[in-house]
N, C-alpha and C positions, 0 to 999 in steps of 0.2 A: 614647489615640491609637494608631493602627496604625503599625507600623514599615514604612512603604512601601518604602524601599530594600531591606530584607531580603526582604519579600514579593515584590517585583518581581524581585529577583535569583534567588529560588528558582524562580519561573515561567520566567525566562530559562534556568536550568539544565535544567529539564524540556524546554523547547523545543529546546535544543541536543542533549539526549539523544535526543529524537524524531528530529531531523534526522540524527544519526549512524546510528540504526537504519534510517531511510529510505534513506540512502545504501548501507548494507549490503544492504538489501532489493533495491535496483536492481542491485547487483553480482551478487547471487544469481540474480536473474531472468535476467540476461545469461548466466550460467554454467549455467543450467538446473538449479540445485541446489535442488530443491524441499523436500528434507528440512531443510536449513539454513534455507530461507525460512520454513517453518512455525515454526521456533524463533524467528526474528527477529520474525515477526508476533505470536507469543505474548508476547514481551518488550514489543513496542509496546503490546499490549492491556493488559498489567499496568501499564505506565507511564501510559497514558491513564487507567486506573482510579485510580491514585494521584493524578494531577493533578486528576481530577474530585473526589475526596475532599477534597483540599486546597482546591479552589475552593468547595466546598459550605460550608466553614467560614466564609467571608465572602461570602454570596450577593449583597450589594449593593456589592461592592468598587468597581466603576467609578463608581457614583453618589457613593459616599463619597469616592473619590479626587478627583472633580471639585469636590466641596464643600470638601474639606480642602486642596487643592493651593495655593491662594492664601495660606493661613495658614501654610504650611510655611516654614522658613528657606530663603533663596535657594539655598544650596549643596545642601541636601537635595532641594529641588524639582528642581534641575538634574541631580542624580545620578539621581533617579527618571526624569526625562524621557530621559536618556541610556540608561538601562537599557531603558526602553520602546521607544526607537528601535531598539536592538539586537534586542530581542524581535521587533519588526515585521519586521526584515530576516531574522532566522532563520526566522520563520513563513512569510514570503514564499518563501524558498528551499525550505522544507519542502513547501509547497503545490505549488510547481512540480515538485519531485522526485516527489511522490506522483502528480501528473498524468502525468508521464513513465512512472512504474512502471505505472500503470493502462493507459496506451496500449501499453506493451510487452506486458503480459499479454493484452490484447485482440488485439493483432497475432499473438502466438504461438497463442492459441486459434483464431483464424481460419485460420492456416496449418495447424494440426493438423486442423481440420475439413475443409479442402480436401484434405489428404493422405488422410484417411480416405474422403472422398467419391471421390477418384480411385482408391483401392485397391478400393473397393466396385464402382465401375463397371468397373474392369479385370477383376475376378473374374466379373462378369456377362458381359462380352464373351467371356472364356475359356470359360465354360460354354456360351454360344451357339454358338461355333465348334466346340467338342468335340461337341455334340449334332448339329450340322448336318453335320459332316465324317465322323463315325464311320459305318461301315457299319451297315445296319439290324440285322444280327444282333448287333452289339456295343453297341447302345444299351440293351438290356434283358437282364437276367439270366434265362435260361431254365433252370429247375431240372429240366426233363424230359429234357434232353440227356444 
């Protein structure tokens, strides 16, 4: 028999750790601290890898849970359901925060693209005015003079 409360509690802790890293990620995006952001993203990737390994040990967990749930003692089943509800809440907040982070990064990327486009156009305008306003003798270098 699987120790469902322990298993679900471990998954809840992984979810909480991911949420904590996600909140740090959002703060670092707002601060434009991309060096630290890369570190946090690496930590998230390692944590997701650990969670994936943990999950692979019991590939049919949810089907087994559904089958075993009614045979568990009432207090153990209620403990599991409470932990699962907490996990759902944490994962919901995590998904919402990840969406916010993604939107922030897309917005910053678009702002940077527009700034670069503006700078590029400004440089072209400056070149056009310089070429059109400069006297003919100053437009080209004459090495014979």
